[in-house]
N, C-alpha and C positions, 0 to 999 in steps of 0.2 A: 504493500500500500504506500503510495507516494505521500509524503508529508506536505501539507498545505499550510503555508505561513498565514497566521491570522492578521498579520500587519501588511504584508506586501500586496499591492493591488493586483488583481488578475490580469493576465496578459491578453485575454480575450474577454471583452466586455459585452454587455447587452444580452446576457443570458442565452448565448448561442447554443444550438444543438448541432449534431453532426450534419443533419439535413440542411440547416441554415448555412453552415459553412460552404457546403457544396453549391447551394443556390447562389450565394453571394459572390463566390469566386467564378463560377461557370457563367453567370449572367452576362459578363462582359464578353466572354468568348462566343456565346451562342447568339447574342443579340446583334442586330444590324449596327454598323458604325454610326455613332451619333455625330452631330454637327461640330461639337468641340474637338473630337478626335480628328475629324476630317480637316478642320481648319488648322490644327497643329501639324498634321501630316503635310498639308499643302505648304506651310512655312518651312518645314524640314526639307521638303523636296526642292524648294527654291535654293536652300543652302547646298543641297546635294548637286544641283545643276551648276552652282558657282564652283563647287569643287571639281566637277568634271571639266568645266571650261579652263580652270586654272591649271589642272593637271595636263590638259591638252597643250596649253601654251608652254608649260615647263618642258614637256617631252619634245615638242616640235621645234622650239627655239633654243632650248637648253637652259642650264642653270643661270645663265646671264639674265634671265627674266627675274631672278630674285635679287635682293639688295646686297648680296655678299660682295666682298672685295678681297684684295690680297691680304689685308691685315685681319679682317673679321671673316674667317672662313667658315665658321659656324655661327648661326644667329637664330632666326625665327624657327627654322626647320628643326634643329636639335632642341631648342627650347620647347617646341610643341611636342616633340617626341618624348622627352622626359616628363612633361606635364601629363600627357595621356597615359603613359605607363604608371605614373603615380596614382592617377585616378582609379586605375584598375586594381589597386591593392586592397581596397576595403572589402570587395566581394569575396576574395579568398580568405581574408581574415575572419569575416563574419561566418562564412560557410564551413571553414576548416578548423581554425583555432578555437572558435567559440563552440563548435560541435565537440571537440575533444575535451573542453572544459565544462561541457554539459550546461551551457548557458541557454536557458529556454527562451529568452527574449529574442533570439536570433531567428526563430521559426517564421515569423511573419514577413521578414525583410530579406531573408537570405536569397530567395529566388531572384528577385529584381536586382539585388546587389551582384549576384553571380553573372546575370545577363549583362549588367553594366561593365563588369570586368572584361568579358569577352569582346564587347563592342569597343571599349576603350583601347584594348590591345590591338584590334584591327586598325583603328585610327592611328595609333602610335606607329604601327609597322609601315604605314604609308610613307613616312618622312625619310627614314634611312634609304628605302628603295628609290624614292624620287631623287634623293641627294646623290645617288650613284651616278646620275647623269645618263647612264645606259641601263635602265632597269631590266631590259631583256637579258642582261648578263647577270642578274641577281643570283642565279644559282651558283655562281662562282664562289660565293661565300661558304658554300657547303663543301666538306672534304670528300669530293667525289673523284673516282678514277677518271682520268682525262687523257687526251691525246696530245697534250701540249708539253710533253717531256717532263721536266721537273717542276712544273707549275703546281703549287700546293698552297693551302691557306696558312696563315701565320698564327699558330696556336698560342703564341706569346702575346697576341694583341687582344686587349679587352673588347675591341669592337667585334671580334669573333666570339668572345664569351657572351656578348649580348645576343648574338644569333641563337646560340644554344639555350641560354637562359630564358629568353622570351618565347621561343618556339615550344620549349618544355612547359613553361607556365601556361601558355595558351592551350596546349593539348590537354594538360591535366584539368584546367579550369573548365574546358568544354565538356570533357567526359563527366566530371563531377556535376556540372549543371544539368546535363542531359539525363544522367542516372536519377537525379531527384525528380525530373519531370515525368518519368515513366508511369508511376502509379496515378498521377493526375491525368495523364493522357488517357489511361484506361477508364477513369471516371467519365471523362468527356465522351469517350467512345461509346460507353454504355448508355449515355443520355442522348447521343446524336440521333436525329430524326431523318436526315438526308443520307442517301446511300454513299455519296462521295465523301461527306464528312466522316461517316462511320469507317469507311475504308482507310482514309488518310490517318485518322487518329488510331485505328487498329494497327496500322503499320508503324506509326510513331511509338506506340506502347509495346511493341514486340509481343503482342498477344498476352499481356500481363494478366494473371489469373487471381492474384491476391491471396494465394495459398500461404500457409505458415512457412513452407520451405522458401517461397519467393520472398517473403518479408525478411526471413533470416538472412538470405543471400544479399538482399538489398542493403540491410544494415551493416553486414560485414564489409561489403564493397565500399559503402560510404565511409566507414572508419578507416579502411586501407587508403582510400583516396585522400581523406583528411590528413592522414599521416604523411602522405607523399606531398601534399600541397603546403603543409605548414612550413617546411624549410624553404619553399619557394617564396613565401611572403618575405622572408629575410634575404634570400640570396639574389632575387631578381634586381631589386633596386640597389643592393650592394654592388652588383656587377655593373649596373648602369653608372653608379658613382665612380667606379674605377676607370671609366672612360676619361674622367678628368683627373682623379687622384693619382694615377700612374704617370702623369705627365710631369714636366718640370716647370710649367708656367706658374708664376706667382698668382696666388688666389685659388689655384686648383690643387697644387701639390700639398695635400694635407690628409692626415690619417683620420680626421673626424668625419670625413664625407660618408663612409658606409652607414654608421648608425644614424647620422643626421639625415641622410636621404631616405632611409627606411621610415623614420618617424615622420618626415615630411610627406611621404607617399601615403601613409595611413591617414594622416591629417587631412590631406586634400581628398582622398578617397571617401572618407566618412562625410566630408562636407558635400560631395556630389551625391552620395546616397541620400542624405537629408534633403537636398534640393529636389531630387526625383521622387522620393517617397512622400513628401508633403504635397506635391502636385498630384501624384497617383492616388493618395489617400482621399483627397477631395474629389477628384474627377470620377473615380470608380466607387465612391461611397464606402470606403473601407475603414472608416473611423473606429469600428469595433475591433479591428485586427491590428492596425498600425496606430497604437494609442500614444498618449503623452508619455507613458512609461518607456516605450521604445525610443521616442525622440529624446527624452532626458538621458537615457543610457548612452545613446550615441553622442550627445553633447558632452558627457563626462569624458568619453574617449578623446573628443576634440580638445577639451581643456588639457588633458595629459599630454597628448602629442604636440599641441601648440606650445605648451610650456617647454617641452624638450627642444623644439625647433628654436624657440627664443633663447634658450641657454646656449644652443649651438652657435647662433649668430654672435653672441657676446664672447663665447670661447674663441671663435675665429679671430676676433680683434685682439684678444688677450695673447693668443699664440703668435700673432704677427708682431706684436710689441715685444714679447718675451724672446722671440727668435733673434732680434736685433739684425735682421736682414732687411736692408733698406728697400729692396725691390718688393718684398712681401708687405712691408709697412705701407709703401706707396700704393700698392694695389687696393688695400682696404680703405685708405684715406680717399683715394680716387673714387671708390664706390659711393662713399657718403657725401663727398663734397665736389666731385668732378662733374662733367657735363651730363652724366646720367644720374645725378643725385635724386631726381624726381622718381625714378624707378626704384631706387634703394629705399627711400622713405615711404613710398607706396607699399613696398613689401613689408617693412617694419610695422606700419600702421595696420595693415590687413591681417598679418600673420601673428603678431605678438600682442598688440593692444586690443584689437577687436574681440578675439576669442576669450579674453579674460572676463568679459561681461557674463559669461556662462557661470561664473562663481555665484551669481545671484539666482536663486531657485526660480523666481518669477520669470526672469528672462529665459532661463533654461527650459521652462515649460511653455513658453510662448511660441506658437507656430510662426507668427509674423516675424518676430525677432530672430528666431532660428533660421528661417528662410533667408532673410537679409544677410545675416552673419555668414551663412554657408556660401552665399554668392561672394561675399568679400574674401572669404578664405581662399576660394579657388582663383580669384583675381590675384590675391597676394602670392599664392604658390606659382602662378604663371610668372609674375614679376621676379620671384626668387630665382627661377631658372634663367630668366633673361639677364638678371644682374650677374649671376655666376658666370655665364657664358660670354656675354658681350663686353662687360666692363673689364674682364680679365684679359680679353684679346685686343681691345681697340687701342690700348697703349702698352706697347711691349718695351723691350730693352733699347730700341733704336728710335729716338724721337722723330726722326725724319719719316718713319713709316707709320706714325700714329694716324688713325683714321676714325671716322664716325660711321655708324651703321644706321641706315634708314630703310624701313621695309618698303617694298614696292606694292603695287595693287595686287600683283600675283601672289606675293607672300601672304598678304592679308586674305586673299581669296582662298588659298589652300587651307589656311587655318579656319576661317569661317566655314569653309566647305566641309571640313572634317566634323565640325559641330553639327552641321546639317546631316551628314552621314550617320553620326552617332544617334541623333534623335529620330531619324528615319528608322533605323534598326530597332531602337527602343520602343517606338510607337507600334511598329508591326508586331514586336514581341508581346507588348501589353494587350494587343487586340486578339491575337490568335493563340497565345499560350496563357495558361493560368498564372497570373502575376503573383499570387500568394501560394505557398506550398500547403495544399489542403491536407495532405496526409499528416504532416508534422504538426500543423496547427490543431488538428483533431486530437493529437496525442497529448496536448497540454491543457485540454479543458479540465476544469476543476473536477476531481474525482467525487467530490461530495454531491455533485449534481448529476451523477451517472444515471440514477433512476429516471429523472426527468428527461434526460437525453434519450433513454430507451423508449419511453412512452411516446415522446414526440416523434421520434424516428419511425416507430411502428405505425403511428397514425398516418404518416406520409408515405408509407409503403417502401421504406428504405432499409428493410431488415438485412438485405445482402450487404449494403454499404456499411451498416453498423457492425455486422459480424466481421467484415474485412478489417475495419479500423480496430475492433477489439482484438483481432489476431495480431495486429501491429502492436497494441499495448502489451500483449502477453510476451512478445519478443523483446520489449524494451529492457 
């Protein structure tokens, strides 16, 4: 018997039954698209069209369409790459690490967070491929047998480590996300009225039966994948940080980057989850499943990771002073007072000062304040990557080669376009896939109300659904 705290608020409110959960989640999948969803998709498709045009210009005319120069060889492209990879971190943390720690509050948000991870990694992967200039030769980064004699990849390069880390991260996240969807696809399959929908969801569910053996294997595979995904949460952004930390450029050559980048990735990832979940909660009427308890729990994670990032910013300045290396000191003074001072102080305001408002419980439980602060956090994390990359490059050891970077319209178009791509994928996911994990949410209903659940479910003719979910309980 699961112990139920008399103090902690229930994670599912409104006296929901198993049948209610099925109805509330499946409603969006089964109903025709509403006007708000169609309008949002139209805006996202405009962004996607901008992305396609910007990519066409980049491929046809070359990297000269971007604002890069001989001094600033990385700029918006790698800034956006690191930003998108960071956003993808929260999904795996919520689905894997919180699963291993048996945190029940993850169940209502893990599905959408995992989807966000996959879509963010797809957006991130666009930038290194485009930056190659000849993306049709992208397969050269893989250690494949070839006919070019001794041509081989450089295993000492962190850029190659990126390829392995991000492809592994994407693969594990995709499998983890899809495994969780299988029982819910089966539920939609059993409710489908049209023959095409029934066949499609039957294929997607792999003819899931809901037997005790199926649930046992489902939970075993989930734990195995969670164990595999947990190290990836730490390793992926660690390896991304090594793109910079293994160089000798002042401002990059520092050992604090790996933990600092991981904390920043979780920080920005949770902010994006909050942004999406607050909108999804209101649009799909999921207030009883994504409650203020979920929002407050995520805001506490943002306080922790935001504080770690703030300490890292201060530590960087301290180490630059302590090192007594004038080039390192100049790099950090130039960040705060040089021509890009506005980017640095935007970063400090959004990432260090703004999240501290969450120490106040009233703000932490305010949806409006949370939504606004989550937007500020993601703006600040974009500026952090911009500051690290551009301000460290634009003034090097030779003053005659100092230069400024300004993005072109194609730079901006590719970035805005990936946002359009991201929201296009997310909106399609939210319409055709169950956005909340029905099977796991049913497992956390208060045990004290089990009799009421059984009566209500029987009244609605869902004995089979109830028995399947109870089988799930027996295997927990």
